[in-house]
Wavefront OBJ file of the C-alpha trace (Angstrom):
o trace
v -37.838 44.272 -22.292
v -34.345 45.233 -22.770
v -33.523 43.908 -19.196
v -35.056 40.648 -20.102
v -32.710 40.085 -22.988
v -29.623 41.158 -21.040
v -30.798 38.667 -18.510
v -31.094 35.879 -21.123
v -27.675 36.891 -22.364
v -26.154 36.926 -19.051
v -27.729 33.578 -18.285
v -26.592 32.136 -21.605
v -23.029 33.155 -21.247
v -22.869 31.924 -17.794
v -24.199 28.457 -18.884
v -21.594 28.274 -21.507
v -18.768 29.358 -19.171
v -20.062 26.759 -16.816
v -20.128 24.096 -19.380
v -16.591 24.723 -20.780
v -15.261 24.698 -17.029
v -17.056 21.432 -16.196
v -15.974 19.756 -19.691
v -12.145 20.792 -18.829
v -12.405 19.410 -15.430
v -13.960 16.170 -16.556
v -11.178 15.661 -19.027
v -8.431 16.535 -16.393
v -9.997 14.022 -14.048
v -10.097 11.359 -16.510
v -6.637 11.952 -17.603
v -5.378 11.879 -13.976
v -7.229 8.512 -13.412
v -5.995 6.978 -16.577
v -2.517 8.261 -15.774
v -2.743 6.391 -12.311
v -3.958 3.215 -13.759
v -1.262 3.196 -16.304
v 1.637 3.810 -13.771
v 0.312 0.940 -11.483
v 0.121 -1.359 -14.545
v 3.708 -0.216 -15.362
v 4.747 -0.903 -11.786
v 3.274 -4.349 -11.896
v 5.020 -5.070 -15.077
v 8.425 -3.875 -13.727
v 8.065 -5.972 -10.503
v 7.450 -9.093 -12.779
v 10.633 -8.256 -14.706
v 12.746 -7.702 -11.757
v 11.601 -11.243 -10.189
v 12.444 -13.052 -13.462
v 15.959 -11.460 -13.096
v 16.335 -12.200 -9.635
v 15.241 -15.612 -10.295
v 17.938 -16.062 -12.831
v 20.420 -14.894 -10.249
v 19.171 -17.341 -7.852
v 19.800 -19.892 -10.529
v 23.305 -18.865 -11.312
v 24.258 -18.534 -7.607
v 23.198 -21.818 -6.776
v 24.921 -23.440 -9.736
v 27.976 -21.610 -8.719
v 27.749 -22.870 -5.170
v 26.970 -26.548 -6.421
v 29.988 -26.543 -8.648
v 32.265 -24.951 -5.748
v 30.782 -27.713 -3.331
v 31.705 -30.359 -5.927
v 35.283 -29.038 -6.332
v 35.703 -28.745 -2.372
v 34.690 -32.549 -2.216
v 36.951 -33.700 -4.974
v 39.678 -31.838 -3.354
v 38.777 -33.183 -0.038
v 38.562 -36.665 -1.489
v 42.141 -36.678 -2.833
v 43.524 -35.397 0.399
v 41.758 -38.241 2.376
v 43.084 -40.668 -0.195
v 46.572 -39.409 0.040
v 46.401 -39.319 3.860
v 45.196 -42.865 4.003
v 47.601 -44.293 1.666
v 50.331 -42.430 3.665
v 49.033 -44.363 6.808
v 49.263 -47.646 5.133
v 45.200 -48.128 4.552
v 44.405 -49.206 1.127
v 41.253 -48.478 -0.894
v 40.240 -52.057 0.123
v 40.489 -51.205 3.875
v 36.936 -51.085 5.718
v 38.215 -47.984 7.494
v 39.375 -46.251 4.464
v 36.118 -47.105 2.530
v 34.070 -45.786 5.684
v 35.781 -42.730 5.796
v 35.328 -41.778 1.934
v 31.736 -42.908 1.990
v 31.120 -40.311 4.905
v 32.778 -37.754 2.887
v 30.691 -38.509 -0.114
v 27.484 -38.574 1.985
v 28.282 -35.236 3.655
v 28.897 -33.679 0.127
v 25.540 -35.348 -1.189
v 23.775 -33.801 2.213
v 25.455 -30.364 1.597
v 24.194 -30.566 -2.154
v 20.611 -31.217 -0.883
v 20.643 -28.459 1.512
v 21.738 -26.234 -1.393
v 18.739 -27.455 -3.578
v 16.351 -26.755 -0.790
v 17.605 -23.102 -0.431
v 17.253 -22.761 -4.075
v 13.611 -23.871 -4.004
v 13.154 -21.641 -0.879
v 14.607 -18.614 -2.537
v 12.944 -19.183 -5.780
v 9.500 -19.577 -3.987
v 9.943 -16.322 -1.845
v 11.081 -14.543 -4.932
v 8.110 -15.630 -7.137
v 5.368 -15.264 -4.138
v 6.304 -12.065 -3.011
v 6.764 -10.440 -6.542
v 3.309 -11.974 -7.656
v 1.761 -10.385 -4.545
v 3.189 -6.890 -5.255
v 2.096 -7.278 -8.928
v -1.134 -8.199 -7.768
v -1.485 -5.275 -5.451
v -0.524 -2.806 -8.318
v -3.008 -4.377 -10.731
v -5.657 -4.271 -8.138
v -4.575 -0.385 -7.586
v -4.896 0.241 -11.280
v -8.367 -1.470 -11.699
v -9.386 0.528 -8.713
v -8.379 3.777 -10.419
v -10.360 2.642 -13.440
v -13.453 1.912 -11.139
v -13.126 5.329 -9.802
v -13.017 6.913 -12.916
v -15.986 4.953 -14.231
v -18.084 6.076 -11.186
v -16.963 9.731 -10.725
v -20.013 12.221 -12.016
v -19.742 12.673 -15.783
v -19.784 16.254 -17.033
v -23.084 16.135 -18.667
v -24.988 15.131 -15.613
v -22.935 18.111 -13.817
v -24.151 20.228 -16.651
v -27.587 19.157 -16.004
v -27.359 20.173 -12.538
v -25.960 23.508 -13.316
v -28.628 24.136 -15.945
v -31.348 22.913 -13.322
v -29.985 25.609 -10.859
v -29.709 28.265 -13.331
v -33.363 27.784 -14.461
v -35.000 27.212 -10.989
v -38.017 28.992 -9.881
v -36.078 31.729 -8.037
v -35.217 33.114 -11.452
v -38.993 33.705 -12.022
v -38.723 31.446 -15.177
l 1 2 3 4 5 6 7 8 9 10 11 12 13 14 15 16 17 18 19 20 21 22 23 24 25 26 27 28 29 30 31 32 33 34 35 36 37 38 39 40 41 42 43 44 45 46 47 48 49 50 51 52 53 54 55 56 57 58 59 60 61 62 63 64 65 66 67 68 69 70 71 72 73 74 75 76 77 78 79 80 81 82 83 84 85 86 87 88 89 90 91 92 93 94 95 96 97 98 99 100 101 102 103 104 105 106 107 108 109 110 111 112 113 114 115 116 117 118 119 120 121 122 123 124 125 126 127 128 129 130 131 132 133 134 135 136 137 138 139 140 141 142 143 144 145 146 147 148 149 150 151 152 153 154 155 156 157 158 159 160 161 162 163 164 165 166 167 168 169 170 171
């Protein structure tokens, strides 16, 4: 009879030890998946913040280039008028008007090209950052899904108890 009680005490201690180990393992795995999901979400947030800063830099650069273009055009126009006057052509001359209009048209075309480049740069910035943020958010969702699908400690405990009290122990 004493052997049977010792066997029961040993089995009970083993069950408690197994339950504690499984519980600790479950909490560690849960923390791991939650941490990985939070990291992926933070990466997505940082990508979006970086994209906003980059867009601001793109706009600032385009504004600077546009103002530089207008300054260059104004300087060119002044030099052209001076050169035309020195050669005896007045502003009413068809040749002088054609030269000045052509310069203005070239400046407007350059300005249009700057605008196109701005649109492309902003589009590329927004598209690539949106895709990266989406990838990180998908990754976070996958970690959450994996965490919810993994076997919970109580089902592991049931398996451990089922194996402990199987027919091979004679109970």
